[in-house]
N, C-alpha and C positions, 0 to 999 in steps of 0.2 A: 395592528394586525400584521402588517408586512414585516415588522421586526421579528415577530414570533415565527413567521415563515422562513426568514433568514436564519434564525437560530436552529430551526428544524433541519434545514438543508445543511447547515454547518455540522450538526450532530450526526447526520447520516454520512457525511463525507468523512468525518473523524472515525466513525465506526467502521467504514469501508477500509480506511487505511490501517486501522488496528487489526482487523481480521486478516486482510490479504497480505500485509507486510509484517505485522507483529507475530502472528502464529508461526510462520516458518522460522523466524528468528528465535522463538522459544525452542523450536525443534533443534536448531543449530546449537544453542546453549546446552540442551540436553545431551546431544551426541558428543559434543566436545567434553562436557563434564564426565560422561560415561567413559570416554577415552582416557582421561586423566585418572579416574577412579579405578579402572580395571587394567589399564595398560594395553588394551586391545587397539592397536593402531588402525585396524580396518574399520573401526567406528567413525573415523574421520571421513570416510567415503560418503555416508548419508549427509554429513554436515556440509561437505563441499557441494553436493547435489542441491541441497536446500539453499545454500548461498547463491549459486548460479540461478536457481529458480527465483529467488528473491530479488536479484538484480533485474531480471526481466519484469517482475511484478512492479518494482518501484518505477521503472520507466513507463510502464502502462498506466500506473496510477497518476504519475505526474502529467502525462499527456492528456488524460481524460478528466482531470480534476476540474470541478466547477468553480473553484476558488481562484483560478488564474485569470479568468476573463474580466471580472469586475463588471459584467453587464455591458460591455462596450461593443458587442457584436451587433451589426445592424439587424433590424427586424425584417421579416420577409416582405412586408409591404414597401420597404425602402429599397429593395434590390433592383428595381427597374430604373432608378435615377442615376 
């Protein structure tokens, strides 16, 4: 039973990364491709904005990821020792 809970947590974490980090990267690829297809240099503006946004997102995701701790944090009942 605990293995399935771990798999569910892993799937939720993976989905979180794909949505918050992956979708802006798809937008970057779209705007860069549109720039090459049309020759409109101003289309690089939204791509740059999305890259800067994605840098902040990846820092946030890395800092709040549940996979980094490995369950080593002390429980609340052990905090008074």
